[in-house]
PyMOL commands that place a pseudoatom at each C-alpha (Angstrom):
pseudoatom trace, name=CA, resn=UNK, resi=1, chain=A, elem=C, hetatm=0, pos=[18.334, -14.109, 17.585]
pseudoatom trace, name=CA, resn=UNK, resi=2, chain=A, elem=C, hetatm=0, pos=[18.468, -17.808, 18.354]
pseudoatom trace, name=CA, resn=UNK, resi=3, chain=A, elem=C, hetatm=0, pos=[15.281, -19.618, 19.250]
pseudoatom trace, name=CA, resn=UNK, resi=4, chain=A, elem=C, hetatm=0, pos=[16.687, -20.999, 22.504]
pseudoatom trace, name=CA, resn=UNK, resi=5, chain=A, elem=C, hetatm=0, pos=[17.528, -17.487, 23.730]
pseudoatom trace, name=CA, resn=UNK, resi=6, chain=A, elem=C, hetatm=0, pos=[14.130, -16.062, 24.654]
pseudoatom trace, name=CA, resn=UNK, resi=7, chain=A, elem=C, hetatm=0, pos=[13.855, -12.258, 24.544]
pseudoatom trace, name=CA, resn=UNK, resi=8, chain=A, elem=C, hetatm=0, pos=[12.133, -10.532, 27.459]
pseudoatom trace, name=CA, resn=UNK, resi=9, chain=A, elem=C, hetatm=0, pos=[10.190, -7.395, 26.600]
pseudoatom trace, name=CA, resn=UNK, resi=10, chain=A, elem=C, hetatm=0, pos=[7.770, -4.874, 28.048]
pseudoatom trace, name=CA, resn=UNK, resi=11, chain=A, elem=C, hetatm=0, pos=[5.617, -6.236, 30.924]
pseudoatom trace, name=CA, resn=UNK, resi=12, chain=A, elem=C, hetatm=0, pos=[7.622, -9.485, 31.082]
pseudoatom trace, name=CA, resn=UNK, resi=13, chain=A, elem=C, hetatm=0, pos=[10.554, -7.585, 32.661]
pseudoatom trace, name=CA, resn=UNK, resi=14, chain=A, elem=C, hetatm=0, pos=[10.452, -8.314, 36.408]
pseudoatom trace, name=CA, resn=UNK, resi=15, chain=A, elem=C, hetatm=0, pos=[13.252, -6.070, 37.771]
pseudoatom trace, name=CA, resn=UNK, resi=16, chain=A, elem=C, hetatm=0, pos=[12.121, -3.170, 39.971]
pseudoatom trace, name=CA, resn=UNK, resi=17, chain=A, elem=C, hetatm=0, pos=[14.800, -0.797, 38.641]
pseudoatom trace, name=CA, resn=UNK, resi=18, chain=A, elem=C, hetatm=0, pos=[16.518, -0.854, 35.264]
pseudoatom trace, name=CA, resn=UNK, resi=19, chain=A, elem=C, hetatm=0, pos=[19.189, 1.127, 33.452]
pseudoatom trace, name=CA, resn=UNK, resi=20, chain=A, elem=C, hetatm=0, pos=[17.358, 2.519, 30.436]
pseudoatom trace, name=CA, resn=UNK, resi=21, chain=A, elem=C, hetatm=0, pos=[18.970, 3.308, 27.072]
pseudoatom trace, name=CA, resn=UNK, resi=22, chain=A, elem=C, hetatm=0, pos=[17.213, 4.824, 24.068]
pseudoatom trace, name=CA, resn=UNK, resi=23, chain=A, elem=C, hetatm=0, pos=[17.269, 3.475, 20.517]
pseudoatom trace, name=CA, resn=UNK, resi=24, chain=A, elem=C, hetatm=0, pos=[19.461, 6.404, 19.440]
pseudoatom trace, name=CA, resn=UNK, resi=25, chain=A, elem=C, hetatm=0, pos=[21.908, 5.882, 22.344]
pseudoatom trace, name=CA, resn=UNK, resi=26, chain=A, elem=C, hetatm=0, pos=[20.236, 8.356, 24.741]
pseudoatom trace, name=CA, resn=UNK, resi=27, chain=A, elem=C, hetatm=0, pos=[20.938, 7.445, 28.371]
pseudoatom trace, name=CA, resn=UNK, resi=28, chain=A, elem=C, hetatm=0, pos=[17.847, 7.739, 30.593]
pseudoatom trace, name=CA, resn=UNK, resi=29, chain=A, elem=C, hetatm=0, pos=[19.745, 6.504, 33.654]
pseudoatom trace, name=CA, resn=UNK, resi=30, chain=A, elem=C, hetatm=0, pos=[18.478, 4.175, 36.365]
pseudoatom trace, name=CA, resn=UNK, resi=31, chain=A, elem=C, hetatm=0, pos=[14.683, 4.361, 36.475]
pseudoatom trace, name=CA, resn=UNK, resi=32, chain=A, elem=C, hetatm=0, pos=[11.868, 2.175, 37.762]
pseudoatom trace, name=CA, resn=UNK, resi=33, chain=A, elem=C, hetatm=0, pos=[10.416, -0.438, 35.445]
pseudoatom trace, name=CA, resn=UNK, resi=34, chain=A, elem=C, hetatm=0, pos=[7.133, 1.464, 35.214]
pseudoatom trace, name=CA, resn=UNK, resi=35, chain=A, elem=C, hetatm=0, pos=[8.895, 4.721, 34.227]
pseudoatom trace, name=CA, resn=UNK, resi=36, chain=A, elem=C, hetatm=0, pos=[10.863, 2.881, 31.532]
pseudoatom trace, name=CA, resn=UNK, resi=37, chain=A, elem=C, hetatm=0, pos=[7.669, 1.240, 30.231]
pseudoatom trace, name=CA, resn=UNK, resi=38, chain=A, elem=C, hetatm=0, pos=[5.914, 4.632, 30.201]
pseudoatom trace, name=CA, resn=UNK, resi=39, chain=A, elem=C, hetatm=0, pos=[8.805, 6.214, 28.251]
pseudoatom trace, name=CA, resn=UNK, resi=40, chain=A, elem=C, hetatm=0, pos=[8.776, 3.331, 25.722]
pseudoatom trace, name=CA, resn=UNK, resi=41, chain=A, elem=C, hetatm=0, pos=[4.989, 3.610, 25.371]
pseudoatom trace, name=CA, resn=UNK, resi=42, chain=A, elem=C, hetatm=0, pos=[5.271, 7.377, 24.924]
pseudoatom trace, name=CA, resn=UNK, resi=43, chain=A, elem=C, hetatm=0, pos=[7.726, 6.815, 22.031]
pseudoatom trace, name=CA, resn=UNK, resi=44, chain=A, elem=C, hetatm=0, pos=[5.593, 4.003, 20.599]
pseudoatom trace, name=CA, resn=UNK, resi=45, chain=A, elem=C, hetatm=0, pos=[8.432, 1.480, 20.978]
pseudoatom trace, name=CA, resn=UNK, resi=46, chain=A, elem=C, hetatm=0, pos=[9.204, -1.663, 23.008]
pseudoatom trace, name=CA, resn=UNK, resi=47, chain=A, elem=C, hetatm=0, pos=[11.276, -2.002, 26.162]
pseudoatom trace, name=CA, resn=UNK, resi=48, chain=A, elem=C, hetatm=0, pos=[13.713, -4.883, 25.599]
pseudoatom trace, name=CA, resn=UNK, resi=49, chain=A, elem=C, hetatm=0, pos=[15.865, -6.463, 28.302]
pseudoatom trace, name=CA, resn=UNK, resi=50, chain=A, elem=C, hetatm=0, pos=[19.360, -6.708, 26.783]
pseudoatom trace, name=CA, resn=UNK, resi=51, chain=A, elem=C, hetatm=0, pos=[21.557, -7.402, 29.839]
pseudoatom trace, name=CA, resn=UNK, resi=52, chain=A, elem=C, hetatm=0, pos=[19.577, -9.273, 32.532]
pseudoatom trace, name=CA, resn=UNK, resi=53, chain=A, elem=C, hetatm=0, pos=[22.663, -10.164, 34.613]
pseudoatom trace, name=CA, resn=UNK, resi=54, chain=A, elem=C, hetatm=0, pos=[23.867, -6.569, 35.044]
pseudoatom trace, name=CA, resn=UNK, resi=55, chain=A, elem=C, hetatm=0, pos=[23.255, -4.664, 38.287]
pseudoatom trace, name=CA, resn=UNK, resi=56, chain=A, elem=C, hetatm=0, pos=[20.737, -3.081, 37.626]
pseudoatom trace, name=CA, resn=UNK, resi=57, chain=A, elem=C, hetatm=0, pos=[19.536, -4.911, 34.458]
pseudoatom trace, name=CA, resn=UNK, resi=58, chain=A, elem=C, hetatm=0, pos=[19.943, -2.943, 31.221]
pseudoatom trace, name=CA, resn=UNK, resi=59, chain=A, elem=C, hetatm=0, pos=[16.925, -2.302, 28.992]
pseudoatom trace, name=CA, resn=UNK, resi=60, chain=A, elem=C, hetatm=0, pos=[16.800, -0.670, 25.584]
pseudoatom trace, name=CA, resn=UNK, resi=61, chain=A, elem=C, hetatm=0, pos=[13.877, 1.193, 24.077]
pseudoatom trace, name=CA, resn=UNK, resi=62, chain=A, elem=C, hetatm=0, pos=[13.594, 0.028, 20.456]
pseudoatom trace, name=CA, resn=UNK, resi=63, chain=A, elem=C, hetatm=0, pos=[11.215, -1.123, 17.760]
pseudoatom trace, name=CA, resn=UNK, resi=64, chain=A, elem=C, hetatm=0, pos=[11.660, -4.845, 18.404]
pseudoatom trace, name=CA, resn=UNK, resi=65, chain=A, elem=C, hetatm=0, pos=[9.697, -6.012, 15.357]
pseudoatom trace, name=CA, resn=UNK, resi=66, chain=A, elem=C, hetatm=0, pos=[11.905, -3.928, 13.051]
pseudoatom trace, name=CA, resn=UNK, resi=67, chain=A, elem=C, hetatm=0, pos=[15.056, -5.114, 14.870]
pseudoatom trace, name=CA, resn=UNK, resi=68, chain=A, elem=C, hetatm=0, pos=[14.043, -8.770, 14.519]
pseudoatom trace, name=CA, resn=UNK, resi=69, chain=A, elem=C, hetatm=0, pos=[13.207, -8.271, 10.828]
pseudoatom trace, name=CA, resn=UNK, resi=70, chain=A, elem=C, hetatm=0, pos=[16.615, -6.674, 10.162]
pseudoatom trace, name=CA, resn=UNK, resi=71, chain=A, elem=C, hetatm=0, pos=[18.421, -9.517, 11.973]
pseudoatom trace, name=CA, resn=UNK, resi=72, chain=A, elem=C, hetatm=0, pos=[16.588, -12.133, 9.884]
pseudoatom trace, name=CA, resn=UNK, resi=73, chain=A, elem=C, hetatm=0, pos=[17.328, -10.163, 6.720]
pseudoatom trace, name=CA, resn=UNK, resi=74, chain=A, elem=C, hetatm=0, pos=[21.060, -10.073, 7.574]
pseudoatom trace, name=CA, resn=UNK, resi=75, chain=A, elem=C, hetatm=0, pos=[21.100, -13.824, 8.216]
pseudoatom trace, name=CA, resn=UNK, resi=76, chain=A, elem=C, hetatm=0, pos=[19.306, -14.517, 4.939]
pseudoatom trace, name=CA, resn=UNK, resi=77, chain=A, elem=C, hetatm=0, pos=[21.732, -12.290, 3.024]
pseudoatom trace, name=CA, resn=UNK, resi=78, chain=A, elem=C, hetatm=0, pos=[24.733, -13.972, 4.671]
pseudoatom trace, name=CA, resn=UNK, resi=79, chain=A, elem=C, hetatm=0, pos=[23.401, -17.420, 3.718]
pseudoatom trace, name=CA, resn=UNK, resi=80, chain=A, elem=C, hetatm=0, pos=[22.810, -16.268, 0.156]
pseudoatom trace, name=CA, resn=UNK, resi=81, chain=A, elem=C, hetatm=0, pos=[26.334, -14.902, -0.227]
pseudoatom trace, name=CA, resn=UNK, resi=82, chain=A, elem=C, hetatm=0, pos=[28.220, -17.811, 1.291]
pseudoatom trace, name=CA, resn=UNK, resi=83, chain=A, elem=C, hetatm=0, pos=[30.285, -19.811, -1.141]
pseudoatom trace, name=CA, resn=UNK, resi=84, chain=A, elem=C, hetatm=0, pos=[30.050, -23.592, -1.018]
pseudoatom trace, name=CA, resn=UNK, resi=85, chain=A, elem=C, hetatm=0, pos=[33.306, -25.268, -1.965]
pseudoatom trace, name=CA, resn=UNK, resi=86, chain=A, elem=C, hetatm=0, pos=[32.864, -28.646, -3.572]
pseudoatom trace, name=CA, resn=UNK, resi=87, chain=A, elem=C, hetatm=0, pos=[35.802, -31.022, -3.170]
pseudoatom trace, name=CA, resn=UNK, resi=88, chain=A, elem=C, hetatm=0, pos=[36.243, -33.899, -5.592]
pseudoatom trace, name=CA, resn=UNK, resi=89, chain=A, elem=C, hetatm=0, pos=[38.451, -36.725, -4.433]
pseudoatom trace, name=CA, resn=UNK, resi=90, chain=A, elem=C, hetatm=0, pos=[40.542, -38.811, -6.808]
pseudoatom trace, name=CA, resn=UNK, resi=91, chain=A, elem=C, hetatm=0, pos=[41.903, -42.078, -5.444]
pseudoatom trace, name=CA, resn=UNK, resi=92, chain=A, elem=C, hetatm=0, pos=[45.202, -43.532, -6.578]
pseudoatom trace, name=CA, resn=UNK, resi=93, chain=A, elem=C, hetatm=0, pos=[47.364, -46.481, -5.678]
pseudoatom trace, name=CA, resn=UNK, resi=94, chain=A, elem=C, hetatm=0, pos=[51.148, -46.792, -5.591]
pseudoatom trace, name=CA, resn=UNK, resi=95, chain=A, elem=C, hetatm=0, pos=[51.175, -49.235, -8.522]
pseudoatom trace, name=CA, resn=UNK, resi=96, chain=A, elem=C, hetatm=0, pos=[49.132, -47.014, -10.861]
pseudoatom trace, name=CA, resn=UNK, resi=97, chain=A, elem=C, hetatm=0, pos=[49.977, -47.209, -14.571]
pseudoatom trace, name=CA, resn=UNK, resi=98, chain=A, elem=C, hetatm=0, pos=[50.881, -44.130, -16.650]
pseudoatom trace, name=CA, resn=UNK, resi=99, chain=A, elem=C, hetatm=0, pos=[47.738, -44.283, -18.801]
pseudoatom trace, name=CA, resn=UNK, resi=100, chain=A, elem=C, hetatm=0, pos=[45.611, -44.474, -15.621]
pseudoatom trace, name=CA, resn=UNK, resi=101, chain=A, elem=C, hetatm=0, pos=[47.398, -41.399, -14.251]
pseudoatom trace, name=CA, resn=UNK, resi=102, chain=A, elem=C, hetatm=0, pos=[46.643, -39.527, -17.489]
pseudoatom trace, name=CA, resn=UNK, resi=103, chain=A, elem=C, hetatm=0, pos=[42.981, -40.520, -17.257]
pseudoatom trace, name=CA, resn=UNK, resi=104, chain=A, elem=C, hetatm=0, pos=[42.757, -39.297, -13.637]
pseudoatom trace, name=CA, resn=UNK, resi=105, chain=A, elem=C, hetatm=0, pos=[44.564, -36.053, -14.534]
pseudoatom trace, name=CA, resn=UNK, resi=106, chain=A, elem=C, hetatm=0, pos=[42.035, -35.455, -17.350]
pseudoatom trace, name=CA, resn=UNK, resi=107, chain=A, elem=C, hetatm=0, pos=[39.184, -35.731, -14.846]
pseudoatom trace, name=CA, resn=UNK, resi=108, chain=A, elem=C, hetatm=0, pos=[41.008, -33.515, -12.353]
pseudoatom trace, name=CA, resn=UNK, resi=109, chain=A, elem=C, hetatm=0, pos=[41.422, -30.828, -15.035]
pseudoatom trace, name=CA, resn=UNK, resi=110, chain=A, elem=C, hetatm=0, pos=[37.683, -30.980, -15.808]
pseudoatom trace, name=CA, resn=UNK, resi=111, chain=A, elem=C, hetatm=0, pos=[36.834, -30.553, -12.117]
pseudoatom trace, name=CA, resn=UNK, resi=112, chain=A, elem=C, hetatm=0, pos=[39.279, -27.652, -11.751]
pseudoatom trace, name=CA, resn=UNK, resi=113, chain=A, elem=C, hetatm=0, pos=[37.854, -25.894, -14.813]
pseudoatom trace, name=CA, resn=UNK, resi=114, chain=A, elem=C, hetatm=0, pos=[34.379, -26.165, -13.240]
pseudoatom trace, name=CA, resn=UNK, resi=115, chain=A, elem=C, hetatm=0, pos=[35.769, -24.326, -10.184]
pseudoatom trace, name=CA, resn=UNK, resi=116, chain=A, elem=C, hetatm=0, pos=[35.828, -27.331, -7.870]
pseudoatom trace, name=CA, resn=UNK, resi=117, chain=A, elem=C, hetatm=0, pos=[38.656, -28.331, -5.564]
pseudoatom trace, name=CA, resn=UNK, resi=118, chain=A, elem=C, hetatm=0, pos=[40.416, -31.637, -6.164]
pseudoatom trace, name=CA, resn=UNK, resi=119, chain=A, elem=C, hetatm=0, pos=[41.976, -33.856, -3.532]
pseudoatom trace, name=CA, resn=UNK, resi=120, chain=A, elem=C, hetatm=0, pos=[44.251, -36.726, -4.492]
pseudoatom trace, name=CA, resn=UNK, resi=121, chain=A, elem=C, hetatm=0, pos=[44.452, -39.633, -2.111]
pseudoatom trace, name=CA, resn=UNK, resi=122, chain=A, elem=C, hetatm=0, pos=[46.945, -42.492, -2.412]
pseudoatom trace, name=CA, resn=UNK, resi=123, chain=A, elem=C, hetatm=0, pos=[45.852, -45.762, -0.843]
pseudoatom trace, name=CA, resn=UNK, resi=124, chain=A, elem=C, hetatm=0, pos=[48.497, -48.054, 0.542]
pseudoatom trace, name=CA, resn=UNK, resi=125, chain=A, elem=C, hetatm=0, pos=[47.732, -51.745, 0.938]
pseudoatom trace, name=CA, resn=UNK, resi=126, chain=A, elem=C, hetatm=0, pos=[49.604, -54.445, 2.791]
pseudoatom trace, name=CA, resn=UNK, resi=127, chain=A, elem=C, hetatm=0, pos=[53.368, -54.114, 2.447]
pseudoatom trace, name=CA, resn=UNK, resi=128, chain=A, elem=C, hetatm=0, pos=[53.002, -50.732, 0.709]
pseudoatom trace, name=CA, resn=UNK, resi=129, chain=A, elem=C, hetatm=0, pos=[52.349, -49.229, 4.159]
pseudoatom trace, name=CA, resn=UNK, resi=130, chain=A, elem=C, hetatm=0, pos=[55.957, -49.907, 5.107]
pseudoatom trace, name=CA, resn=UNK, resi=131, chain=A, elem=C, hetatm=0, pos=[57.043, -47.417, 2.420]
pseudoatom trace, name=CA, resn=UNK, resi=132, chain=A, elem=C, hetatm=0, pos=[54.727, -44.353, 2.522]
pseudoatom trace, name=CA, resn=UNK, resi=133, chain=A, elem=C, hetatm=0, pos=[57.325, -42.331, 0.581]
pseudoatom trace, name=CA, resn=UNK, resi=134, chain=A, elem=C, hetatm=0, pos=[56.234, -44.238, -2.546]
pseudoatom trace, name=CA, resn=UNK, resi=135, chain=A, elem=C, hetatm=0, pos=[52.753, -42.708, -2.172]
pseudoatom trace, name=CA, resn=UNK, resi=136, chain=A, elem=C, hetatm=0, pos=[54.259, -39.234, -1.801]
pseudoatom trace, name=CA, resn=UNK, resi=137, chain=A, elem=C, hetatm=0, pos=[56.290, -39.805, -4.984]
pseudoatom trace, name=CA, resn=UNK, resi=138, chain=A, elem=C, hetatm=0, pos=[53.071, -40.623, -6.861]
pseudoatom trace, name=CA, resn=UNK, resi=139, chain=A, elem=C, hetatm=0, pos=[51.527, -37.373, -5.611]
pseudoatom trace, name=CA, resn=UNK, resi=140, chain=A, elem=C, hetatm=0, pos=[54.654, -35.393, -6.504]
pseudoatom trace, name=CA, resn=UNK, resi=141, chain=A, elem=C, hetatm=0, pos=[54.574, -36.816, -10.052]
pseudoatom trace, name=CA, resn=UNK, resi=142, chain=A, elem=C, hetatm=0, pos=[51.011, -35.464, -10.520]
pseudoatom trace, name=CA, resn=UNK, resi=143, chain=A, elem=C, hetatm=0, pos=[51.779, -31.841, -9.706]
pseudoatom trace, name=CA, resn=UNK, resi=144, chain=A, elem=C, hetatm=0, pos=[53.726, -30.927, -12.902]
pseudoatom trace, name=CA, resn=UNK, resi=145, chain=A, elem=C, hetatm=0, pos=[50.707, -32.017, -14.977]
pseudoatom trace, name=CA, resn=UNK, resi=146, chain=A, elem=C, hetatm=0, pos=[48.328, -29.683, -13.102]
pseudoatom trace, name=CA, resn=UNK, resi=147, chain=A, elem=C, hetatm=0, pos=[50.427, -26.697, -12.042]
pseudoatom trace, name=CA, resn=UNK, resi=148, chain=A, elem=C, hetatm=0, pos=[49.367, -24.590, -15.062]
pseudoatom trace, name=CA, resn=UNK, resi=149, chain=A, elem=C, hetatm=0, pos=[45.695, -24.459, -13.957]
pseudoatom trace, name=CA, resn=UNK, resi=150, chain=A, elem=C, hetatm=0, pos=[45.820, -25.235, -10.221]
pseudoatom trace, name=CA, resn=UNK, resi=151, chain=A, elem=C, hetatm=0, pos=[47.146, -23.888, -6.949]
pseudoatom trace, name=CA, resn=UNK, resi=152, chain=A, elem=C, hetatm=0, pos=[48.691, -26.268, -4.474]
pseudoatom trace, name=CA, resn=UNK, resi=153, chain=A, elem=C, hetatm=0, pos=[47.523, -26.332, -0.905]
pseudoatom trace, name=CA, resn=UNK, resi=154, chain=A, elem=C, hetatm=0, pos=[49.628, -28.193, 1.623]
pseudoatom trace, name=CA, resn=UNK, resi=155, chain=A, elem=C, hetatm=0, pos=[47.705, -29.273, 4.724]
pseudoatom trace, name=CA, resn=UNK, resi=156, chain=A, elem=C, hetatm=0, pos=[50.426, -31.539, 6.080]
pseudoatom trace, name=CA, resn=UNK, resi=157, chain=A, elem=C, hetatm=0, pos=[53.105, -33.830, 4.776]
pseudoatom trace, name=CA, resn=UNK, resi=158, chain=A, elem=C, hetatm=0, pos=[50.666, -36.750, 4.549]
pseudoatom trace, name=CA, resn=UNK, resi=159, chain=A, elem=C, hetatm=0, pos=[47.618, -34.824, 3.210]
pseudoatom trace, name=CA, resn=UNK, resi=160, chain=A, elem=C, hetatm=0, pos=[47.699, -32.566, 0.174]
pseudoatom trace, name=CA, resn=UNK, resi=161, chain=A, elem=C, hetatm=0, pos=[44.917, -31.096, -1.886]
pseudoatom trace, name=CA, resn=UNK, resi=162, chain=A, elem=C, hetatm=0, pos=[44.837, -29.025, -5.066]
pseudoatom trace, name=CA, resn=UNK, resi=163, chain=A, elem=C, hetatm=0, pos=[42.347, -26.310, -6.031]
for i in range(1, 163): cmd.bond("trace and resi %d" % i, "trace and resi %d" % (i + 1))
show_as sticks, trace
zoom trace
């Protein structure tokens, strides 16, 4: 549950009549608030308002502490299992020399072997911006050197990344 969404339970429920549902799915029907509270107390559970905008409001009889604990446990497990993708960016220019390309490819291979994603970016300066195809040619020349250990991901014609 989010902190901004406050949960209303037990005596905090102000509706005179509520539709009451059990923890196991049992329908108790439309009962007064006091009857629903008595039933929850009899079962040793909490009465939780789950649909305040419904006519009449819907309440569920449940162990709220256990429910909250399970929700937090699920969130913690989801955070633990999420995979963080690290993207390394390698910058190039249109006038890059062959030995510089080889040096950048060596670093890209190291990053790929570590399981990281690699993004190549070609910077165009001044008059180079009039011919963006030259930048694409530089990127196209890199791919044959990496295709044995990488997969190519095309985002758009102007942006490409390799992982």
